[in-house]
C-alpha angles and dihedrals in degrees: 000000000000114000112210125184092259105022149013116249136188092217139031121275090245093056091044090053093052092053093042092053091051091052093044095063090053093048098050098257100150104178142014113191141176111251095170092105092062091075133049094230099080098210104141114257126168130192126212123203125214108170095184096059115143119259105273094029127086127271089191123050129175144215132197142181148136090271128051092234092055091052093049093049091045092056091052093046095050092049089050090050093052092046094053092043090067116094106260145158109283093023127111112317117239121233124194119226136134133258089250093054092040096058094046095053116118116269098028109137099177142057125255093249089056086074087069107237121208118269113259095019108117118208122227103210091207098037124107117285119186113218143175131204118266134176130228105246093216101042105022090230116151124231138153121263127186110274089220088071092051110041125065115226106009107186088145092066107140094190141052119322103225111139107028120224129274140155094243105133094017108132144155137205147153088274136019089250093053092047089049091057091052091047098049091047088055093049092054091043091055091046092057089043091054093049089051089060089068104027115015109201096166123141130213110249121227110198105223102162135049116273106166099198093045093043090053093054093045091049092052091052092047090046089056090059093253132128122238127199121183119193131191124206119206108223143181092251092061089227125141107254121176135181120197128200122195108199132193107221089238127048090217093085118099091236101034098151131029127178140200138175137201139182128182141146086249112062098211090055090048091050093046091051092053094048095044091047092053089053090047091050091052093048093046090060091048091048091047095199102115115102094219097059091088091065092074093046092051092047094058095034087064091049103038138247092280092061091048093051091048091050091048091050091052092049090051091049093051094043094054098036109123098177084108114038143159137192114242088232089061093061112096130208144168098255094121091055096042111089098134139034086248090059090053092049092048093051092051094048093046090051089055096045090051087063095046096262098132103163130063112177125203134197115191107216099179122087116262092248094047115127089219129042128231120189139174115216125201123186112186112223094030112115127231109181119166127168089243095043109037103194115162131182130183097278094054093040090056091049095046092060090067100022131110097249135058132232 
């Protein structure tokens, strides 16, 4: 196992880069370029360009990290993930069934609503449901899973549109197992993030011990004349989850707030991921190349400048709030017990099982002879609520009835 500043990998960055470049040319990725210089922060960020991306996907992806090599590899890997997530010849075959038949298939250990349908999207139990074959990560058993939860985008969907499509759980790695670790970590991260929409229990982090990679990123942000607030959310999975806010000292700047999140079995990796993602988010707005940037502008354009300023003020207040705080040294993790990729996977699966989440389903999207693996992970019962994709399952619905936000 190779421990990077922001991930665990089964191969070196140099080997990963060689394989990623070989795949990139086959997948229409025409350019990967350093965009770090566009911002004053100096945290490495790279952009990858895929002009032929399907409508609804992204033509521009990004990668970030403490080191330039990590950011470059990350940009390649994300573009490869998005390319292979599109429905394509040679990819997972679609089978048509119905919600009623789907939920009664052998091996299903969850209810249909545990897949978190979108609010306001009624389900016809006997209507067409497009599915693809997935495997249970723990047992290897095969079962069908809605294709809408696998492909991104999925404009070709011949059945009911129930869940919407997203890249949550989409991950890549040098091996299927490595990619699975990245994907499950993101699933848990998004679950905690979703719950914070309705009851934010995050705590302001005071850094009271040396953490070289984290310190380097924080110093770069401070040196650029920006404020940085890192928050930790205690969670039922006992996993380190951080959220970072990079704040201009005035709200008059076009990019006055940027945000990033990270979860991992190792707390320094989780914190680095949140810091670097916040820097990537800020730089992506400055760069202006990502297709999804227009979503935020359209959201507030429909509601007015006053609503946007009020929302920004609330984000600033929450980011800086120290009424709940924690010292970095108080946050536990599994770093001592994580010496292999297998250790990390075991820790993630055990944390889910402890909360009654017994199945994690995986669809391998990369060809069998691919030098890198791309997977899509689905964990029934984990939540994935976003303002633009309002999916709600039983756990979030129960929380929302007593939370501090409304659906």
